[in-house]
N, C-alpha and C positions, 0 to 999 in steps of 0.2 A: 610350386607345382605339385608338391606331394599330396596336398589335400584333394585335388581333383582325381589324382591317380588312386588314392585310397577309396574315394567314393565310387569310382568305376569298378574297382576290385570288389567292393562291398556289393554293388549291384550285380556283378557277375556271379558272386557267391549265392545271392538270392535266386538268380535265374537257374542255377544248378539244382535248386531244391523245389522250385515252383514252375509248373507248366505254363508256357506262354503260347497263346494262339493268336492268329491273325483276326482282324475285324470280320473278314468274310467267314471264317470258321466260327466265330462267335455268333454271327447272325444265323448260321445254319443250326448251331446247337440251341440257340434261343427258340427257334422254330420247333425244335424237338422237345422242349420243356425245360431247358436250363433257365436259371434266373440271372439276368444281366443286371448288375448293380453299378450305377454310376456314382463313384465315391468322391467326386469333386464337390467343392463347397456350393452352397445354395446360389450365391451370386454368379458363379461360373455356369451353373446349369440353367440360369434364367434365360440365357440367349439360345438355348437348344440343347437337346440330349438325344441319344439313340432312341428310336421309336420303341415303345413298350418296355423301356428300361425302368428300374426302380432307382429313384434318387435318394441316396443315403450318404451324407457326408462322412468322410474318413474318421473324423473325431467322434462320431456317434455310432460307428459300425458295430463295435463289440457290444455296446449297450442295447442296441435295438434289433440286431439281426435275428435273435432267437424268437422275438415276438412276431417277426415277419415270416421267417422260415425256420421252423423247428426241426425239419427233416435234414439230418446231417449227411444223408446220402444223395440229396438232390445236387446236381451240378450247379456250381455258382461261378459266374464269369464276372470279373471285376475290371472296371474301366476307369481311368482317370484322364488327365489332360494329355500326357505324353507316354504313359506306361511305367512310370516309376512309383508313384504313390500306390498304384494298384498292386505292385509287387509286395509292398509293406502290408497292405490290407489283406492280401491273400495269405501271407505268412501268419497274420493274426488269426484268421479264420481256421487255418490248419491247426494252430495251437488250441483252438476251441473245440476241435474234434470234427470239423467239417472235412469230408474225405475227398470230394471232387471239386477242387478249387483251381481256377486258372486266371491268369492275368492277360488282358488284351494288349498285345504289343502295339506301341505307337499311340495308344489311347484315342481320345475323341478327335484329336487332330488328324490321325490317319483314317479314322472312321469317316470323317467328312471328305477327305481327299479321295477316298475310294468310292464316294458317291452312294454310300449306304443310307437307308432311311433314317430320317431325323424328325423328331417331334419339335415343333417350335416352342420355345420357352414361353410359358403362360405368364410369367412374372418378371418384371424388370427389377433392377437393383434396389430401387426404393421399396417396392413391395416385399422383396425378400428380406430387407432389413426391418421394415415396419411390422411384418407378420411373423418374424423369425421364430418366436416361441411357440406359436400354434402350428407353424409349418413342421416343427420337429415332432409333433404328435403323429405317430404312424396312421392314426385314424383320420387325420386331416391331410397333411402333406400338400403338395402342389395341386393335386386333383381336387381335394376338398376346398382349397382356397379359390380355385377357379369356379367351383360351384357357388361359393359365397359371392364372388364378384358378379356372377350372372344372376343372382337372386334379386327379386323385387318384393319388398315388404311394405305394407301400408300400416301405419300406426294411427289409431283414432285417439286423439288427445295428446297435447304436448305439455301435459301437466305432471302430477305426482307420479303416475305410473309410466306415462310416455317418455318422461325425461330420462330415467335410468335405462329404459329399454333402448331408446334411440341412441344414447351415448355408447352403450356396449355393442350394439349392432354396427354402428358406424366404426367403432374401434376395431371390430373383428373383420371389417372389409366387406360388409353386405353392399352390393353394388348400387342399389337404388332404394332410397327410403322416401316414402310419401307421408307427409305429416298433415293431418286434418284437425283443425281446431279454429273456432271463430272468436276465441277470447283474447284479451290483452293481458300483458304481464302486470300483476299487482304486487305491491310490497308484501302482502300477506302470503303470497305464493312461495316466496324465496326460501322459507325454512324447510321446504320439502321438494320443490321443483328445481332441482339443482342444475338444470340446463340453462336457466335464466340468470340474470345479474341485475344488481341494483341500478346500474346505468341504463338498463333497457326497460325499466318500469314504464308502462304506457304503450310499449311497442306490441304489435301483434305477436302472440306466442309462437306462431309458425315461423315468423321472420327471426325472432330472438333465438329460437331453437336452431334454425338454419345457420345462423352466424356461429353458434357454438360448435355445431357438428362439422361445418366446413373447416373451422380452425383446428379441430381435432384430427380430421382426416380429409384433406382436400382431394383425395383420389375418388371419393364416392360422389354419387349424384343425389341431390336433395330436391324433392319437389314439394311445394307447399300448397295447401288448399285452405284458404282462410274463409271457410264457410261452415255453416252448421249442418251436420248430417241430418237429412230428412228423407221422407218416403220418396220424394221426387228426384233425389240425387244419389241415393245410397249405392245403387249398382254402378252408376257412372264413375263414382269416386273409387270404388273398390276393384272394378274389373281390371284385368291385366296384371294382377299381382299374384305372387306365389303363396303369400302368407299374410294373415290379418292379426294384428295385435290389438286387443281390447284394452284401451286405457280410458274408457268412458267413465263418467261419474254420475250417470243417470240411467234409469231403466229404459226409457224410450229409445235411447241410442243403442243400448245393448240388444234390445229385441229386434231392432232393424238390422244390426250386425249379424245376429244369429240367423235371421231369415236369409240375408244375402250370402252368408257363409254356406248355407245349404244349397241355395240356388246356383252359386258360382263354384261349388265343390272346392271351397278354399278353407284350409285349416284355420281355426281361430284359437289363439292363445288367450285365455281368460284370466283376469286378475281383478281383485277387489280388496279394498282396505276400509276399516272403520275403527277409529280410536286406537286400540292396541292390538288389533287382530287383522289378519289378511287371509286370502285364499287364492289358489291357482288351480287351473285345470286346462286341458286341451280338448277341443272338440274338432274332430277330423272327419268331415263327411265323405272323404275318399274311402273310409273304412266302414264295412258293414256293421262292425261291432261297436262303433263309437256313438255315445250319446250326443245330444246337442245341448245348447244352453237351456232350452225349455224342458229338457228332462230334469234339470236341476231346479229351475224356477218355471213351472208350467204357466203361471199367470203372474203378472206384475203385482207386487205388493202396493199397498197404499203408501203415499208419500210419507205419512207420519210413521210408518213402520220401517222405512228404509231411508233415513236422513243421509245427505251427502256430507262431505268433510267440512264444508263451511257451516253446517248446522250441528253436526255431532262432534267435530274436532278429530284430530288425528296426530299421533306422535310423528314427528317429522321424518324419522328414519324408516317408518313402516312402508311407505310407498317405494323407497329405495330397495328394501329387502324383497318385496313382492315383485317389483319391476325386474330385479336381478334374476329372480326365478323365471319370470316370463321370458327374458332374454335367453336364458339357458335353454328353455324348452324350444324357443324359436331356432337357435343354432342347431340343436339336436335334430329338429325336423328338416332343416335345410341340408344338413350333412348326412341325414339318415343314420344317426348314431343312437345307441342306447335304447331305452324304453321310455317313450314320451308319456305324459300324464293323461293318456286317453283312458276313459273309464275309471279315473281316479280323481278325487278332490283332495288337494293338499291344503290343510288349514294350519295357520301359524298363530300362536299366542305369545306376544312379546313379553308380557309380564311374567309368565311362567317359563318362558323360553322353551315352549313345547311345539313340536310339529305332530300333526295327526293326519293320517291318511284314511279316507273313507272311500269305499267302493261305490262307483257311480255307474250302474248298468244302463243300457239303452232301454227306454220305456216304449214298449210297442204301441201304447195308446197316447204317446206324447203329442201335444197339440202342434208341435213344431216339426218333428220328423217321424211321427207315427205312420203306420202302414195305410191308414185310411185318410190321411190328411190331404186336402186339396188346397193348394196355394191360391189365395184370392187377391193378392196384391199387397204391396207395402203399406198402402193407405189403411188397410184393415188393421195391420200391426200398430200403426201410429194411433188409430182410434182406440184400440184395446188399451194402450198405455195411458191415453188421455182419460179414459173412463176410470182407470185405477186412481188417477190423481184428482 
C-alpha cells in the first residue's frame, strides 16, 4: 500500500507548485487567448479532443513547444486524460521558463462530462500509427493529415515518373489518386517503373499500379482510367481534382495537360527525364505570377529533337529521383508549405550530381497564357503537336 500513498503524496506536492483550473475555467481562458494543449498520445486524441486545442504528445512537448509558441508569457493550459500527466507537463514547461502554466483538473474525462465543446477525432488508430512520423511535424499534424485525406490528385502516366509519385502520395495518405494510362506493363519497364512487378507483365499499367498502391495503403481510394489522353477527353479526365501530376512521355499529352491546367485553374507539377538528366517545375494558374508550360516550351519540338525514353534511353534511377521531387512539390502544394517551384526550373545532372535552378518568369506573349491568347479548343492543341511530328 505504500506505493499508492507515495504517488498520491507526490501528486499533492505537484499541485502545491502548479495551478490547477477546471475545464470551464480553461474554456474561458482559451476564449481570451490562452493556448490549450492536449498532451495525450496521438491514439488517445484520435477519438476526439477539446475544440481548438493543440494536440502535442507529452513525450514531444519540450522538443516542440518553442517552435509552436515562443512567447513565454502566453498562458498555457495543459490537459491529459485525467489530470495527472498534465501536472508533469506543466512542471516541465515551468522549468523551461514559461510563466503562466496551468493544468486542467480532471482532464479530458471531466471536459466531456461537463459537456464542453469537442472536435471529433479526424484520425482513427490505424491512421495515427500509419502516419505517425509526419503527424509529429508541427507543419503537418492532424489538420494537415486531414487535408491530405481530402485531397484528390490526378497522375497522367503510371510509368517512370508516375510510379514513384503515386507510391509516395499513397504512402503519405492522399485520399484519392486517379491514374491515367493506356499502356500495358512490359518487361523493359521494370528497371525504372518500380510500381510494377514481373508477375504483372502484360497487365494494364493502371491495374498493376492499383494493386501495388492498395497493398501499400488500403485506406486511400484509387481510380483508374485505362485510356489515352486526347483532346476529346482531357477535361473530363482531369476535372474534379485538386492537383495534376505530369508523368507524360510525349509532347502532345503535355500540351493538352497544360491547356487543361489553365482552363481548370489546376496546378500542374511538371517533370521530365532523358538519359542522365531531369527537370522539375510547378505551373500554378491560381497565381498571377506563375508561368505555364508553354512559357517554357512555346511550340512543340520536332520528334527527332525530343526522343522519348524508349528511343534515347534513361538511367533507371532518374525517373525515381525526378518523381520524388514531383511528389515533394505536390505535398507542399496540398499542405501549403514552403516555397513551391513556381517560376523556377530545377534541372538535375546525375553524372555530375549537380542541381541547377533557372528562373522561369511568366511570358506576357506566351501562346498558352499570354494576355492576348484566345482559347480555340483542345483540337487546335492536338493539331499543333501533330504538325510538329
